[in-house]
N, C-alpha and C positions, 0 to 999 in steps of 0.2 A: 426469524430472525431479523433483527432491525437492520436496513440498508439505508445509507445516507445519500440521497441523490436529488438532483434540481434539474428541472427541465433547461435550465439555462447550459447544462454540459453538452446538450444536443448541438449547440452551436459549432459552426466550422471559423474558429476563431483565428487561426492561421492554416496555413496550406502545408500541414506535415501528415504523416500517417496517425499520430495520438489525436489528431482533430478531425479526421476524415468521417464524412456522413455516413452513417449506418453503424459506426462503432459501438457507440453507447445503446442506440436502439437494438442492436443484436443482444446485448446481454439483459437489457429489460426485457425483451421478449421471452429469453430464455427462462427468466428467474422469476417473474411477475407472480406466478401462483404459489410461490414458495416462501415468499418472503414478505415484510412489512415496510414500506419505504416512508422514510420520514425527510423531510425537506430541511436542509442543512442552512445555518447562516454564515456569512463571511468572517473569517479570522479578524479578531481585533488587531489594530496596528500595534498593539504591545505584545502580542503573540508572534505576528511577524517580524518586529524590531528585535525581538530577543535571539532571534536567528539569523537575520540578515543585515548587512551592511545598509546603510544609507543610500550610498553608491550603487547597489545592487536593486534596492527597492525603487529607486529613481529610474533604474535602465528598465525595470518590468513595467513600471507606469508611462514612460515613453512608447513603450511598444503597443501602448494601448491594453495590456494584459492583466493589469493589476485588479480589476474587479472578477474576472473569471478565475483567476489564481489565487485570489483571497477567498472567494467561495469553497473552492476545491480544499484549501487548508482547513477552513471551517470545517469542513464535511470529515475531514481527518481527526480535527478535534473533538468531534461529535462522537465519532464511532470509537476514538480511543476512551474516552468517558463513559460510553456505554460499556465497552469492553471489560470494564473493571467490574461489571457485574453479571454480563451475559455477551456470548459471542456476537459480532458485529462487523459491519463492511462499510468501507466509504468508495461508494461507485461514483469516482469524482475525476475530472482531467481539467486542467493538465495534471500529467503526471509529476513526481517530484524526486525520483531518487538520484539524479544527476544534476540536482542544483546545490550548489555549495553556499557557503555565507555570502560571498560576492561575485560570484559566478555561475553560469548555466550553461548547460547544451542538453541534447537528446531529447528534446521537445519537454524539457522541464524548465520551471521557472521557479517557484518557491518550493523548498522541501517541506511535503507534507508531512512525512513520519517525524521528521525532527521537530516541527513546529507542533504536532500533536504530544511527543513526549515530553518536550520541554514545558508544555503547558501543565501536563501532570505532575511533574517533577517541581516546578515552581510554586505548584498550589499544594504541595505536600500529599499528593495521591498516591505517589509511588517512589521507591528508593532506589530499586533497579530494574531495568527492562532487557529484553532480548529481542532483537530484530532478525527475522528471516527473511531475506531477500531472494526469492527464487526465479526472479527475472532473469532472461537470457544475458543481459548486459550487466556489468559488476556495478553495484550502486556506489559509485565514487563519491557522490554527495553526501548521503547517509554516513559513509565511513569519515569524509572530511570533516563534517559538522560533529557528528557523536563520539567517534572512536577515542577522543582524548578527554572527554567529559567525565571517565571514570565510572560512570552508572549504566553503561550501555554493554551488551556483547552483541556483535554482528556478525551473521554466519552469510556468506554468498556462496553456495555449493559451488564448486568447480568441476565435479569429475564429469567426463563426457561420455560415461557408460551409464545407462540408465538405471540399473539394480545399484551399481556404487553411489550415484546421485542421491538415491533415497536413503541409503544406508549413511551416507553423509549427514543427511538432514535429522535423520533419527538419532543418531550419535550426538549431533550438536544440541539438541532438544534435550535428550537425556542428561546432559552435563547442567542443565540451567538451572538456577536458583535464583528467580526473579519475582516481581511483583506483576507484570505483565509482558506478554508477547505480542509483538507487532510484527504482521507480515507485509513487505513490501512485494505484492503480488502482480506479478507480470507472466502473461501467459504466452509469450513469443518463444520460448523453448518447446512448444508443443511440435509433435512430428509433421503437422501440417501448417506450421508457422514458420518463422526465420532460422529457429535454432536446431528443428529436426529432432528432438530427443525424447519428449515425455508424451505418454499417452493420456488420454482424458482422465482414465482411474487414477493415474498418479496424482493429480490435483486434489481428488478427494482423499486419497493416502494421507497426503501432506497437509491436508486440513484436518484430519484425524489425529494426526501425530501432534498438531499444535494443541488440538483440544484436551488430548491425552495427557500431554506436558502440563498444560495450564490447571487441569484438575488435580495432577501428582502434587503441584506447588501450592495450589489454592490461590493461583493467580488468575489475572484475567486475559483475555485474548483479542484481536481485532486484526483486520485486514483492508489494505489500502490498494485499489487499483493501479499498477503501473504499467507496463506494456502489453502486448498483444495485438496483432494487426491483421489477421486472418478471420473475417467477420464471418465465414461460414462455419468456424469452428470455437471462436471466441464466446460465446453465448453458453455453450455446454460446458467448455472448461471451467469457466466463471462457476457455474451452476455446481459443478461437481466439488471445486473447492468449497463453496460455500455449504455443500450438505456435508461434507466431512467437518468441516469448522463446527457447524451446528449438531452433529453427533447422527448424522442420517446415516 
């Protein structure tokens, strides 16, 4: 599987858990023998401006975070384009699912998923998309940007019971009829992370569900890193998801 990653994502660009030292390193160490790393290019201004207001872009620039955020968005775009023909993953940061068109919070600055899907849509590569966001926290930025565009269906599973959560994901994917499935893959709902709900094997199960749904539809699939803050378990959780997404 191709994983889009850049050494710049190791930077401690701000003092928050999404930029904590060791987070990206833990994932790289866990998956390096099972994937092919591809170095992304930054998203172009046209892709970013298609989603975010000039006010918001200026805000991110003033924070000194434009370059790293554009690089993350570029990784998401490249993962999405690759995902049309084979499963792929964007190992990027900052995350993005709490970034709206003209505001952001929750360690996010540009909305990576929205930028990636909009790139596909504007270039005539897809007509419809499905977003599965299994991060612990509701992906309000994804919803704020994509919900009313008419071509994206978004699922933020809400169950607080593990089996019901997985059933909710399975049911949502079963109803999908789209050209691509994008996953906002946050791993902070793990039993040893902030959410305390899911087991490592559940991420592999959800990855396999996404792959099977994409095969049923003849669609593409890709994932983008969002949350996940316990470095002791983060790497193996991401590896489990990639194994499922890759058909292992």
